[in-house]
C-alpha positions in Angstrom: 23.9 7.8 4.2 22.1 6.1 1.0 19.6 4.9 3.0 17.9 8.4 3.9 15.8 10.3 1.8 17.6 13.5 1.7 21.3 10.7 0.5 19.2 9.1 -1.8 18.1 12.4 -3.2 21.5 13.4 -3.5 22.4 10.8 -5.4 19.5 10.8 -7.6 20.3 14.7 -7.9 23.8 13.7 -9.7 22.6 10.7 -11.5 20.2 13.3 -13.4 22.9 16.3 -13.6 25.1 14.2 -15.2 22.7 12.4 -18.0 21.3 15.9 -18.7 25.1 17.0 -19.2 25.4 14.0 -21.6 22.8 14.6 -23.6 24.1 18.4 -23.9 27.4 17.4 -24.8 27.0 15.1 -27.6 25.6 18.5 -29.6 27.6 20.3 -28.3 31.0 18.2 -29.2 29.2 18.1 -32.7 28.8 21.9 -32.9 32.1 21.9 -31.8 33.6 19.7 -34.7 31.5 22.1 -37.3 33.2 25.2 -35.8 36.7 24.0 -35.7 36.2 22.3 -39.5 34.7 25.8 -40.5 37.2 28.4 -38.7 40.0 26.0 -41.1 38.1 27.0 -44.0 37.9 30.6 -43.5 41.9 30.7 -42.6 42.4 28.9 -45.6 40.2 31.3 -48.3 41.3 33.9 -46.4 45.2 32.7 -47.2 44.0 31.9 -51.3 42.4 35.4 -51.3 45.9 36.7 -50.4 47.8 34.7 -52.5 45.3 35.1 -55.3 46.0 39.3 -54.8 49.9 38.9 -55.3 51.0 39.9 -58.5 54.3 37.4 -58.4 54.2 33.8 -57.3 55.4 32.9 -53.8 58.3 30.5 -53.0 57.4 26.6 -51.1 58.1 28.0 -47.6 55.9 30.8 -47.8 53.3 28.6 -49.3 53.8 25.8 -46.1 53.6 28.4 -43.9 50.2 29.9 -44.7 49.0 26.2 -45.2 50.5 25.6 -41.4 48.6 28.9 -40.2 44.9 27.3 -42.0 45.3 24.2 -40.5 45.4 22.4 -43.8 46.9 20.6 -46.5 45.8 21.6 -49.5 43.2 24.6 -51.2 40.9 24.6 -53.8 38.8 27.5 -54.3 35.9 27.9 -57.1 35.3 31.2 -57.9 33.6 31.0 -61.5 33.3 28.1 -63.7 36.8 26.7 -63.3 38.2 25.1 -59.9 41.8 26.3 -58.9 44.4 24.8 -56.7 45.1 27.6 -54.9 47.6 26.0 -52.0 49.0 22.4 -52.2 51.4 20.6 -50.0 52.3 16.4 -50.4 49.6 14.8 -48.4 50.7 12.0 -45.9 48.5 9.5 -47.4 44.5 8.9 -49.8 42.0 11.2 -48.9 39.7 8.6 -46.6 36.4 10.6 -46.6 34.9 13.5 -47.7 32.4 15.5 -45.5 30.3 18.4 -47.3 29.3 21.8 -45.0 27.0 23.3 -47.2 23.7 21.7 -45.9 23.9 19.0 -43.3 21.4 17.7 -41.1 21.9 17.9 -37.3 21.5 13.8 -37.2 24.4 14.0 -40.1 26.4 16.5 -38.0 26.2 14.6 -34.4 26.8 11.2 -36.1 30.1 12.4 -37.8 31.1 13.9 -34.8 30.8 11.0 -32.3 32.5 8.8 -35.2 35.4 11.1 -35.0 35.4 11.7 -31.0 35.6 7.4 -30.8 38.0 7.0 -33.6 41.7 8.1 -32.2 43.0 6.8 -35.8 44.5 9.4 -38.0 42.9 9.9 -41.5 42.9 12.4 -44.6 39.7 13.8 -45.1 38.7 16.7 -47.9 35.9 19.4 -46.5 33.2 21.3 -48.9 32.0 24.4 -48.2 30.5 27.5 -49.3 33.3 30.4 -48.5 32.6 33.0 -46.2 31.3 36.6 -47.3 31.2 35.6 -51.0 34.3 34.8 -51.4 33.9 32.4 -54.4 31.5 30.0 -55.0 32.6 26.4 -53.4 36.1 25.3 -51.3 37.6 22.5 -51.1 40.6 21.8 -48.2 42.5 18.3 -47.0 43.3 18.1 -43.6 44.7 15.6 -41.0 41.9 14.7 -38.4 44.6 14.5 -35.6 44.5 17.6 -34.4 40.8 17.8 -34.9 40.6 14.5 -32.6 42.6 16.0 -29.9 40.9 19.3 -29.8 37.3 17.5 -29.2 38.9 14.8 -26.4 40.4 18.3 -24.8 36.6 20.0 -25.2 35.1 16.7 -24.1 37.5 16.8 -20.7 36.5 20.3 -20.0 32.4 19.8 -20.4 33.5 16.8 -18.3 34.7 18.6 -15.4 32.6 21.5 -15.9 29.4 19.2 -16.0 30.8 17.6 -12.3 31.2 21.1 -10.8 27.9 21.7 -11.6 26.5 18.7 -10.6 27.8 19.0 -7.4 27.3 22.7 -6.8 23.5 21.5 -7.7 23.3 18.5 -5.8 24.4 20.3 -2.9 21.9 23.7 -3.1 19.2 21.1 -3.5 20.3 18.6 -0.8 20.6 21.6 1.6 16.9 22.9 0.7 15.2 19.2 0.6 16.9 19.1 3.9 14.9 22.7 5.1 11.9 22.1 3.5 11.4 18.3 3.4 13.9 16.2 5.6 13.7 18.3 8.7 9.9 18.6 8.6 9.3 15.2 8.2 11.8 14.2 11.2 10.2 16.5 13.0 6.5 15.1 12.3 8.8 11.3 13.2 9.7 12.8 16.6 6.2 14.2 17.5 4.6 10.7 16.8 7.3 9.0 18.8 6.4 11.8 21.9 2.6 11.0 21.3 3.6 7.0 20.9 4.7 7.2 24.4 1.8 8.8 26.1 -0.9 8.3 24.1 -3.7 9.0 26.5 -2.4 12.7 26.9 -3.8 15.1 25.0 -1.1 17.3 25.3 0.9 15.4 23.4 -1.4 15.7 20.3 0.1 17.4 17.1 0.0 21.0 16.6 0.2 21.8 12.4 2.6 24.2 11.4 4.3 23.3 8.6 4.1 26.0 5.5 4.1 23.1 2.8 0.8 22.2 1.9 1.1 18.5 1.7 2.9 18.1 4.4 0.4 20.7 6.0 -2.0 18.0 5.0 -0.3 15.3 6.5 0.1 17.1 10.2 -4.0 17.6 9.8 -4.7 14.0 9.3 -2.4 13.1 12.1 -4.2 15.7 14.2 -7.4 14.5 13.6 -5.9 10.6 14.1 -4.4 11.4 17.1 -7.4 13.2 18.5 -9.4 10.5 18.1 -7.2 7.6 19.2 -6.9 9.9 22.7 -11.0 10.3 22.9 -11.0 6.3 22.2 -8.1 5.2 24.7 -9.8 7.7 27.6 -13.3 6.2 26.5 -11.7 2.5 26.7 -10.3 3.1 30.0 -13.7 4.5 31.5 -15.4 1.5 29.9 -12.7 -1.1 31.3 -13.0 0.1 34.9 -17.1 0.5 34.7 -16.9 -3.4 33.1 -14.6 -4.5 36.2 -17.5 -2.6 38.3 -20.1 -4.3 36.6 -18.8 -7.6 37.2 -17.7 -7.6 40.8 -21.1 -5.8 41.2 -22.7 -8.6 38.8 -20.8 -11.7 40.9 -22.2 -10.5 43.7 -25.5 -9.7 42.7 -25.5 -13.2 41.4 -25.1 -15.1 44.8 -27.6 -12.7 46.5 -30.1 -13.5 43.2 -29.6 -17.6 44.0 -30.2 -17.5 47.0 -33.3 -15.0 46.3 -34.6 -17.6 44.2 -34.0 -20.5 46.8 -36.3 -18.4 48.8 -38.7 -17.9 46.2 -39.2 -21.4 45.3 -39.8 -21.8 49.0 -42.6 -19.7 49.3 -44.4 -21.5 46.8 -45.1 -24.4 49.2 -46.9 -21.9 51.7 -50.6 -22.6 51.4 -51.8 -18.7 51.6 -53.6 -18.4 48.1 -51.9 -15.0 47.7 -48.7 -15.9 47.8 -48.9 -18.5 45.7 -50.1 -16.4 43.0 -47.4 -14.2 43.7 -44.6 -16.5 44.2 -44.1 -17.9 40.3 -44.0 -14.2 39.6 -41.2 -13.6 42.0 -39.4 -16.9 40.6 -39.7 -15.9 36.9 -38.2 -12.2 37.7 -35.4 -13.3 39.9 -34.6 -16.1 37.3 -33.9 -13.4 34.5 -32.2 -11.5 36.7 -30.3 -14.3 37.1 -29.9 -14.7 33.4 -29.0 -11.1 33.2 -26.2 -11.2 35.5 -24.6 -14.7 34.7 -24.4 -13.0 30.6 -23.1 -10.1 31.7 -20.1 -12.2 33.2 -19.6 -14.5 30.5 -19.2 -11.6 28.1 -17.3 -9.5 29.8 -14.3 -12.2 30.0 -11.4 -10.9 28.6 -11.4 -14.0 25.9 -12.4 -17.4 25.5 -9.8 -20.2 25.7 -9.0 -21.2 22.3 -10.8 -24.2 21.0 -9.4 -27.7 21.8 -9.9 -29.1 18.4 -10.6 -32.7 17.8 -12.9 -35.1 15.9 -16.5 -35.5 17.1 -18.9 -38.1 15.7 -22.1 -36.1 14.9 -25.1 -38.1 16.0 -24.0 -38.9 19.1 -23.1 -35.2 19.9 -26.1 -34.1 18.3 -28.2 -36.1 20.4 -26.8 -35.8 23.4 -27.7 -32.0 23.2 -31.0 -32.6 21.8 -32.2 -35.0 24.2 -30.7 -32.8 27.3 -33.1 -29.4 26.1 -36.0 -31.6 25.5 -35.8 -32.9 29.2 -36.8 -28.7 30.0 -39.9 -29.0 27.4 -43.3 -30.0 28.4 -43.7 -33.5 26.8 -45.6 -32.4 23.6 -45.3 -28.6 23.8 -42.0 -28.5 21.4 -39.7 -31.5 19.7 -36.2 -31.3 19.6 -34.7 -33.7 17.2 -31.4 -34.3 14.9 -30.2 -35.2 11.3 -26.9 -36.4 10.7 -25.5 -38.8 8.1 -23.7 -42.1 10.0 -20.3 -41.8 10.2 -20.2 -38.4 9.8 -17.8 -36.4 11.9 -17.0 -33.1 12.8 -13.6 -31.1 14.0 -14.4 -28.7 16.8 -13.9 -28.1 20.5 -17.1 -30.6 22.3 -17.5 -27.9 25.0 -17.7 -24.6 23.1 -19.9 -26.1 20.2 -22.3 -27.5 23.1 -22.5 -24.4 24.3 -23.5 -23.0 20.7 -25.5 -25.6 19.4 -27.5 -25.2 22.9 -27.8 -21.7 23.1 -29.0 -21.7 19.6 -32.0 -24.8 20.7 -32.7 -22.7 23.4 -33.7 -19.7 21.9 -36.0 -21.5 19.0 -37.6 -23.6 21.6 -38.2 -20.0 23.6 -39.6 -18.6 20.5 -41.9 -21.5 19.7 -43.7 -21.8 23.4 -44.1 -18.1 23.3 -46.8 -18.5 20.8 -48.6 -21.4 22.6 -48.6 -23.4 19.7 -46.6 -26.9 19.4 -43.6 -26.5 17.2 -40.4 -28.2 16.4 -36.5 -27.4 16.2 -34.4 -29.7 14.2 -30.4 -29.7 14.4 -28.8 -31.0 11.0 -25.1 -31.3 10.3 -23.7 -31.9 6.8 -20.6 -31.8 4.5 -18.7 -30.4 1.8 -15.1 -29.9 0.0 -15.0 -26.7 2.3 -16.0 -28.3 5.8 -19.3 -28.8 7.7 -22.4 -26.8 7.8 -24.8 -26.8 10.9 -28.3 -25.8 10.6 -30.9 -25.2 13.7 -34.1 -24.3 12.4 -37.5 -23.8 14.0 -41.3 -23.4 13.2 -41.4 -20.3 15.4 -42.5 -16.8 14.5 -39.6 -15.7 12.8 -37.1 -13.0 13.8 -38.8 -9.0 14.0 -36.7 -6.4 12.0 -35.1 -5.2 15.1 -33.7 -8.2 16.4 -32.3 -8.6 13.1 -30.7 -5.1 12.6 -28.9 -5.9 15.9 -28.6 -9.6 16.0 -25.0 -10.3 17.3 -24.8 -6.7 19.3 -24.3 -6.9 22.9 -27.1 -6.0 24.7 -29.2 -4.8 21.7 -30.1 -8.3 19.9 -32.2 -9.5 22.6 -35.1 -11.1 21.1 -37.2 -12.4 23.8 -38.3 -9.7 26.8 -36.1 -10.0 30.0 -33.3 -11.5 27.0 -29.6 -9.8 27.0 -29.1 -10.4 23.9 -25.4 -11.3 25.1 -26.1 -15.0 23.9 -25.6 -14.9 20.2 -22.4 -12.6 20.9 -20.7 -15.1 22.7 -21.7 -18.0 20.2 -20.4 -16.1 17.1 -17.3 -15.3 19.4 -16.6 -18.9 20.3 -17.5 -20.3 15.9 -14.9 -17.6 14.9 -12.6 -19.4 17.1 -12.7 -22.3 15.2 -11.9 -20.2 12.0 -15.7 -20.5 11.4 -19.2 -18.0 11.1 -22.5 -17.9 12.8 -25.0 -16.4 10.5 -28.8 -15.8 10.0 -29.7 -17.7 7.0 -33.5 -17.1 7.0 -35.7 -16.1 9.5 -39.6 -15.3 8.1 -43.0 -16.1 10.0 -42.9 -20.0 9.3 -39.5 -20.4 11.3 -35.5 -19.5 11.5 -32.6 -21.0 10.7 -29.4 -20.2 11.6 -25.9 -21.7 10.4 -22.7 -22.4 11.6 -20.0 -23.3 9.1 -16.8 -25.0 10.1 -13.7 -24.6 8.0 -11.9 -27.9 7.1 -8.7 -26.0 6.4 -7.1 -25.0 9.5 -5.9 -21.4 9.8 -2.6 -20.8 9.5 0.0 -20.2 12.2 
């Protein structure tokens, strides 16, 4: 029960009510003691005035009865300058303390009351006060504290039981009120969330706000907006998934068709007809772009790349192999592709995936330089520091246009060259992130562009 909101609220209510009762009890017991002493002095004053009004002496038995009825051991009354012992008896012991009630502070009353309440030992005290209703200047009385202590204990038990009853009644009412106003609406809200979670694509399960509590109504409104967005997002993703599946199938078949068409177009270039020779290269170029588009779409449409198989790679021969392979696709003297890496430098990466990333970046740089019609250079460098490894692919091309920079890593939007799909950099970024690293554009201007690959030294925690 204590794990529930209502159970904890019930327990806290009982604790707080009892704490409030304790704070009330301390001044209450002090007030009870003051009233007890004041009442005894008033009785003693009445007995003294009655005795002073008598014309003859009273015997000791009557005097003892007066003292017993007043609850004191002796009475001293001062009506003018003289103090007069009006009623007296043999004290059972010496006077241990004097209590002055003529002008006590609240702290003194509370302190003396708690001392008497917690001290069970009986003692004789002398109480001094001003007589009631002008019955003299000062009245003093001696009394035994045992009866007062017993009365205070009885009063304390009464307050305790009354506090418990008040706590239980108050807690019960608050418990029922909280369950009705808060717990039940929260349970209803949780139940609705569970029903929605069972079929989030069903728009009929979206919550309809109906709570009268302001805060809960705001929570319901926020939940409704969230569920509406989630439902719409799920529907959109289902449609995109179906569309993606269809596009992947079409792209796969279309790639085969285009590949065959490219082979046929290559055969056309061998025909001696001048018109065919002039048109064939354009057909081949168009078909090549179409094949690249379908291959890029198929690659991007994969659910996920395989996790990288990390291993140590010697940087120099690895980069040399990539650069030599890319250099073969360039006419001699058009673009120079080179690498820079310190001897003995080793990287930790998946060689296949990193080869794809660097090769793609080199091809983009090479094509950007070739588009200018001027010779240029692409340099792949690798460095190491305490955090990991940094690879930079730098070219001397014309730089990236502003539109391409804005959408650089967005599928089908970040294409730099005409006819590109914009998927190469997206796939490259996903592969590097699979290594725990990051692919970023470090610099681009009219003197060239630099892409940076950061590979971490520390492996991600499992």
